[in-house]
C-alpha positions as CSV (number, residue, x, y, z in Angstrom):
1,M,5.8,11.0,11.1
2,D,9.0,9.3,11.3
3,T,11.3,6.8,10.0
4,L,9.4,3.5,10.2
5,K,11.6,0.1,10.0
6,G,10.4,-3.2,9.2
7,R,12.0,-6.2,9.4
8,S,13.5,-6.1,5.8
9,V,12.3,-2.2,5.0
10,V,12.9,1.3,5.6
11,L,9.5,3.9,5.0
12,R,10.2,7.3,5.1
13,R,8.6,10.4,3.5
14,A,9.0,10.3,-0.1
15,T,10.5,12.9,-1.9
16,P,10.6,14.5,-5.3
17,D,13.9,12.6,-5.7
18,D,11.8,9.3,-5.7
19,A,9.5,10.0,-8.7
20,P,12.2,8.8,-10.8
21,A,11.9,5.4,-9.4
22,F,8.2,5.2,-8.8
23,R,8.1,5.8,-12.4
24,A,10.0,2.9,-13.5
25,A,7.7,0.5,-11.2
26,L,4.9,1.9,-12.7
27,A,5.8,1.8,-16.3
28,C,6.4,-2.5,-15.4
29,E,3.5,-4.2,-17.1
30,E,2.9,-6.3,-14.2
31,V,2.8,-2.6,-12.1
32,A,0.7,-0.8,-14.8
33,R,-1.9,-2.9,-15.0
34,W,-3.0,-2.9,-11.5
35,W,-2.1,1.3,-11.6
36,T,-3.7,2.8,-14.4
37,R,-1.0,5.2,-16.3
38,N,-2.8,8.1,-16.2
39,G,-3.7,7.9,-12.4
40,W,-0.2,10.0,-11.1
41,L,0.3,13.1,-13.6
42,D,2.1,14.8,-11.5
43,V,4.3,12.6,-9.6
44,E,7.5,15.5,-8.3
45,G,4.9,17.9,-7.9
46,D,2.7,15.8,-5.4
47,L,5.8,15.0,-3.5
48,A,6.7,18.2,-3.6
49,R,3.4,19.6,-1.6
50,P,3.9,18.9,2.0
51,D,0.6,17.7,3.6
52,H,1.8,14.5,1.0
53,R,1.1,10.8,2.7
54,R,3.3,8.8,0.7
55,L,6.3,7.3,2.1
56,A,9.3,5.9,-0.4
57,I,9.8,1.7,0.2
58,T,13.3,1.6,0.3
59,V,15.4,-1.8,0.3
60,E,19.2,-1.0,2.2
61,G,19.0,2.5,1.0
62,V,17.0,2.0,-2.5
63,A,13.4,3.4,-3.2
64,V,11.8,-0.5,-4.4
65,G,8.1,1.2,-4.2
66,M,5.3,3.4,-2.5
67,I,2.7,3.3,-0.1
68,Q,0.5,5.6,0.3
69,W,-2.2,6.3,3.1
70,W,-5.1,8.5,3.9
71,A,-7.2,9.1,6.7
72,E,-10.6,10.1,8.1
73,E,-10.0,11.5,11.7
74,S,-13.3,11.5,13.2
75,P,-14.1,10.2,16.3
76,V,-17.0,8.0,15.8
77,C,-15.5,6.4,12.9
78,P,-12.1,6.9,12.9
79,Y,-10.0,5.0,9.6
80,A,-7.3,5.0,7.2
81,T,-7.3,3.3,3.7
82,V,-3.2,2.4,2.4
83,D,-2.2,1.7,-1.3
84,M,1.0,0.6,-2.6
85,F,3.2,-0.7,-5.3
86,L,7.0,-2.4,-6.0
87,H,8.9,-2.7,-8.7
88,P,8.8,-5.7,-10.0
89,D,12.4,-6.8,-9.6
90,Y,11.4,-6.7,-5.5
91,H,7.8,-8.8,-6.4
92,R,7.5,-12.4,-3.9
93,R,10.5,-11.6,-1.4
94,G,8.3,-9.9,1.2
95,Y,9.5,-6.6,0.8
96,G,5.6,-5.7,0.5
97,T,4.0,-7.4,3.4
98,D,6.7,-6.3,5.2
99,A,6.2,-2.9,4.3
100,L,2.1,-3.1,4.5
101,R,2.5,-4.7,8.3
102,T,5.0,-1.9,9.7
103,L,2.4,1.0,7.9
104,V,-0.9,-0.5,9.1
105,G,0.5,-1.6,12.7
106,W,2.1,2.5,13.2
107,L,-1.6,3.2,11.8
108,L,-3.2,1.5,14.4
109,S,-1.1,2.3,17.4
110,A,-1.9,4.6,20.2
111,G,-4.7,4.6,19.0
112,R,-4.1,6.3,15.6
113,Q,-6.7,4.4,13.8
114,H,-9.4,1.9,14.5
115,R,-9.5,0.6,10.9
116,V,-7.1,0.2,8.3
117,T,-8.6,-0.7,4.7
118,I,-7.1,-1.8,1.6
119,D,-9.1,-2.3,-1.8
120,P,-7.3,-4.1,-4.8
121,A,-8.4,-5.0,-8.4
122,A,-10.4,-8.2,-7.9
123,D,-8.5,-9.9,-9.2
124,N,-5.4,-9.2,-8.3
125,T,-4.6,-12.2,-6.8
126,A,-1.2,-12.0,-5.4
127,A,-1.7,-8.2,-3.9
128,I,-4.8,-9.9,-2.0
129,R,-2.5,-12.7,-1.0
130,C,0.0,-10.3,0.7
131,Y,-2.7,-8.3,2.3
132,E,-4.5,-11.2,3.9
133,K,-0.8,-12.6,5.1
134,V,-0.6,-9.6,7.1
135,G,-4.0,-9.7,8.6
136,F,-6.2,-7.8,6.3
137,R,-10.0,-9.8,6.1
138,R,-12.0,-9.5,3.0
139,V,-15.4,-7.3,3.9
140,G,-16.9,-7.2,0.0
141,V,-17.3,-6.9,-4.2
142,L,-16.9,-3.2,-4.7
143,R,-19.1,-3.9,-8.2
144,Q,-17.3,-1.7,-11.4
145,Y,-14.5,0.1,-9.1
146,W,-12.4,1.3,-11.2
147,K,-11.3,2.0,-15.0
148,D,-8.5,0.3,-16.7
149,D,-6.3,2.0,-19.3
150,A,-8.2,0.4,-22.2
151,G,-11.7,2.3,-20.0
152,Q,-12.9,-0.4,-18.8
153,W,-14.9,-1.3,-15.6
154,R,-13.5,-3.3,-13.1
155,D,-14.2,-5.0,-9.9
156,G,-12.1,-4.2,-6.7
157,L,-12.2,-6.1,-3.7
158,L,-12.7,-4.1,-0.5
159,L,-10.7,-5.5,2.3
160,D,-10.4,-4.4,5.9
161,L,-8.3,-5.0,8.9
162,L,-8.6,-3.7,12.8
163,A,-5.8,-4.1,15.3
164,G,-6.7,-7.5,16.9
165,D,-6.6,-8.7,12.6
166,L,-3.1,-7.3,12.8
167,A,-2.0,-9.4,15.7
168,A,-3.5,-12.8,13.7
169,G,-1.7,-12.1,10.7
170,R,1.8,-11.5,12.8
171,E,1.3,-15.4,13.7
172,G,2.1,-16.3,10.4
173,G,5.2,-14.4,10.4
174,H,7.0,-14.0,7.7
175,G,7.6,-17.2,5.7
176,D,6.4,-15.2,2.3
177,R,10.5,-14.1,2.1
């Protein structure tokens, strides 16, 4: 994958050099409450693997977050799923929306995928608002979907997006910046 350019962000393949920026974001309570602290133990090792699908979200050359994706490339049911985080210093500026729109646009272009899913915590209203701005639609609640750091089961919200939904999400523009 080449570097992907959004309106305000650039997505590039993450490298082990990005690990400190990712760890700094994950150490912030505003991010950590949605990403378990024990969920990504070997950041450098994972970023050194040649097959990883993690991209650094950069603003003016600085890594401010990470967006990742996986794909099921079945000819009958092709879809991808994505996940992301941004350092809180970059929240509420439209960078997350731009990063997500940029990656999803690439995933849906040229028939790479038919559907993209994302599954935030059901009570992560800021993330859900961001995803819906891009055009994601609510599919349903994933009951007791993940365990938080306290070991409590938490619900997730499944959202999905088809190519036509992405176009609809663009109609709202980038007023979130």
